[in-house]
N, C-alpha and C positions, 0 to 999 in steps of 0.2 A: 486536420491538426496532423502535425509532423510525428512520424515513426508509431503511427497506430495503424492495424490492420483491421479493427473491429469497427463497428458505424457507430462513432460518437454523435451523429445527429437524432440516432435513435435515443440516446439517452438525454440528449437536450429537449427533445420532443415529448419526453415521457416526466416534462413536469420536474425535470431535474433542474436545481436552482442554482445560479453561480454565486458564490461568496467572495468578495474582495476581502482580502489580508493584509495588514501591515506587517513590516517586517518583524519578526519575533513572536508574532501573534502564535498561540496555541489552538489548533485544531482540534486535538484532543488530546487527554493525558493518561498514561498508564494505568489500566483498573478500571476507566470509564466502562459502562456498559455500550455497545454498539447497535446503531439502526440503520446505518448506510456506510457506504465505502465512496471513496471520491476519485476524481480525475485533475492532475494539474491542469490547467488552461493556461497561465501565464506565471512566471517566476518560478521557484521552487520550494519544496517541501523537506525537510530535513526529519530523517524517521531514526529516533533511538532515546535511549534514558540517559542522558549524560553524555555517553559516548555516542557519536553518530555512526550509524549503522550504514546510511547512504542519505545522499541527496537526489531527489527525485526532479525530474525535469517535465515542459509541457509532453501531455502524451499518456504519461505514466499514472496506473492506479494505486491506489494505497487504500489501508484500512480495511481491505477484503478479509485478513486473516479472522477477526472477531466474527464475520457473518458467516465463514466457512465452518467454524468449529461451534459457534454459539457462546463462545467465552467472552472474557472482557478483551478492551484494548491490552496488548503486551508491551507496548512501546509508545512514546509519546511521538506526536506530527506536529512541527513546527514551521511556520512560514519563514522562507529565506528571501528576503526583499520583498519588495511589493508582490504580491503573490494572488492568484484567483483559482479557485476550483470549482468544479463541476461535482455536486452531490449525486450520488446513485443511492436511492432507497434502497430497502430490503429487498420487495418485492421485484423491481426490476432487476436487480442484481441476480436474483433466483432464475428470472427468466432469461438474464443474458447466458448465464452459466449454463442455463438447459439448452438455449436456441442458437447460441451464437459461436460456434467451434472456435473462432479467431479470438474472442474476448474471453473462454473458458482457457486456452491455450496461454494466453497472455498472463491472466490470473495465475495459472500454475508455475510459467517460467519465474514471474515474480516472487511467488513464494519460496520457490526453491533457491532463487537467487539471495534472497533475505536471509534463508536458513543458512545457506552457505558462508555469508557474511558475519551471522550472529555466532557460528561455529568457530570461524576465524579469530575473531574478536575475542570470543572464550579462549581459545588456543593461545592468543599474546597475554592474555590477563594471568592465565595461569602458568605460561610458561613450558607447555607440554601439548601433545596431541591425543586426543581420544580416540583411536581406530574403532572402537566399539560403536561410538556414535556415527560416524563416517558409514558404516556398513548400513545402519538404519536409516540414514539421510540419502543412501545413494551414492556417496562420494567416494 
């Protein structure tokens, strides 16, 4: 799989199911409880609530935030074009975070990237910057 450093074969071998989705299919909605994360295997996935935060491509992980903090989904995920995603069940996600440093670093980088994108969108929406939040986020 393109652009990955972690072992996607391990994820597939761990009974991770592949799910095919039509353009515009909702993978999950804001506020839903989370029991898994996903990897885009074909197509794209738009992350955001009305305003897109980003569009993910094959090899990228999403849905991880709710697994990391135990909270509900904080944004929606919608298929962009014909898409396929690989499901990463919570138990496997936790093993990968603990035992696969490349996977853990990928998840950390994605989370930081999404936080920065969300902060930038908030800046655009409010017409101002918030230095106090940038310090908390490490920016």
